[in-house]
C-alpha positions in Angstrom: 96.5 88.3 257.8 100.3 88.2 258.6 100.8 91.1 256.0 98.4 93.2 257.5 99.7 92.5 261.1 103.6 93.1 259.4 102.2 96.2 258.0 100.5 97.6 261.3 103.7 97.3 263.1 102.7 94.6 264.8 105.4 91.3 266.0 104.5 88.0 264.6 105.5 84.8 266.5 106.8 81.6 265.1 103.7 79.6 266.2 101.3 82.2 264.8 103.1 82.2 261.1 103.0 78.3 261.4 99.1 78.3 262.0 98.5 81.0 259.5 100.1 79.5 256.9 98.7 75.9 257.6 95.3 77.2 257.4 95.9 79.2 254.5 97.4 75.8 252.6 94.3 74.1 254.0 91.7 76.7 252.4 93.6 76.9 249.3 93.9 72.9 248.8 90.0 73.0 249.4 89.3 75.7 246.7 91.5 73.9 244.4 89.4 70.7 244.9 86.1 72.2 244.5 87.2 74.1 241.8 88.6 70.9 240.3 85.3 69.0 241.2 83.1 72.0 239.9 84.8 71.8 236.3 84.8 67.9 236.1 81.1 68.1 236.5 80.9 70.8 233.5 83.2 68.7 231.2 80.4 66.2 231.8 78.0 68.3 229.6 77.7 68.9 225.8 80.4 71.3 224.3 77.9 74.2 224.1 76.1 74.4 227.1 75.9 77.6 229.0 78.0 76.3 231.8 79.2 78.6 234.6 83.1 78.2 232.6 81.7 78.5 229.1 79.9 81.9 230.2 82.7 83.0 231.8 85.1 82.4 228.9 82.6 83.7 226.3 81.9 87.0 228.2 85.3 87.2 228.5 86.8 86.8 224.8 83.8 87.8 223.3 83.2 84.8 221.3 80.4 82.0 221.7 81.4 78.2 221.9 81.1 75.6 219.2 77.0 74.7 219.0 75.5 77.3 221.3 71.8 77.4 221.1 70.1 80.4 221.1 67.4 79.3 223.4 69.9 78.2 226.2 72.5 80.9 225.8 70.5 83.9 225.2 68.5 84.0 228.3 71.2 82.9 230.6 73.4 86.5 228.9 69.6 88.3 229.2 70.0 87.1 233.2 73.7 88.3 233.8 73.0 92.0 231.9 70.3 92.3 233.9 71.9 91.6 237.3 74.8 93.9 236.2 72.2 97.2 235.4 71.6 97.2 239.0 75.5 96.7 240.1 77.0 99.5 237.8 75.7 101.7 240.5 75.5 99.5 243.5 79.2 98.3 243.1 80.9 101.7 243.4 79.0 102.5 246.4 79.6 99.7 248.4 83.3 99.6 247.5 83.8 103.2 247.8 82.3 102.7 251.4 85.5 100.2 251.9 87.6 103.0 250.9 86.2 105.5 253.2 86.3 103.0 255.8 89.7 102.9 255.1 90.5 106.5 255.5 88.7 106.3 259.0 90.8 103.3 260.0 93.9 105.1 258.9 93.5 108.0 260.7 92.9 105.8 263.8 96.3 104.4 263.9 98.7 107.2 262.9 101.6 104.8 264.1 101.8 102.9 261.4 99.2 103.6 258.7 100.5 101.8 255.8 97.8 98.5 255.5 95.0 100.9 256.0 96.5 103.7 253.1 96.9 100.8 250.8 93.7 99.1 251.4 92.2 102.2 250.5 94.1 103.2 247.4 93.2 99.8 246.4 89.6 100.0 247.2 89.2 103.6 245.7 90.8 101.9 242.5 88.2 99.5 242.2 85.5 101.6 242.8 86.5 103.8 239.7 87.2 100.9 237.6 84.0 99.0 238.3 81.7 101.0 235.6 84.1 100.9 233.3 84.5 97.4 233.5 80.7 96.6 233.9 80.1 98.4 230.9 82.8 96.7 228.6 81.2 93.5 229.6 77.7 94.5 228.8 78.9 95.3 225.3 80.4 91.8 225.3 77.6 90.4 226.1 75.2 92.4 223.4 78.1 90.7 220.9 77.7 87.7 221.9 73.6 87.8 221.8 74.2 89.3 217.7 76.7 86.3 217.4 73.5 83.7 216.5 72.4 83.3 212.9 69.2 85.4 213.4 70.6 88.1 215.4 69.7 87.2 218.9 66.1 86.6 218.2 64.5 83.9 219.3 62.2 82.3 216.8 59.3 81.4 219.1 59.7 84.0 221.9 59.9 87.6 220.7 59.9 88.9 224.2 64.3 89.1 224.6 65.3 92.1 223.7 67.2 93.0 220.5 69.4 95.1 222.3 70.2 94.6 226.2 70.3 98.9 227.2 
């Protein structure tokens, strides 16, 4: 908030800086507390359990944790891949709309356009990178499913696809 006002050429009062800083520290402290509480809850579960942290870490490094069971992990990984199938085109459209809005807001305030110029460049970059990121992530999810001993096929239920395309 302070950076936006500074880049738009507004004057900042010391009281406003103090209040914004205090609110930022409070929100940041609350976010840290929530994260630590969530991780403490997840640590109570078995090692190979598909918790949010384990899923995120497995997808980012491309390796399943010790004790990961196919009947627990494959439905979760398939659900993530299904959700991202729609986000591959919805995400760039939504983020591209923010970039387009940034162009209009830049043209509205030509005396101090720097915040909106930087925001537009940032949003356009994210909109361009998003489909590439999703495709790479999808390949990692497919790689995780194939790491199971039977190649990702559930023995009692063959409804899970071999390849997620």
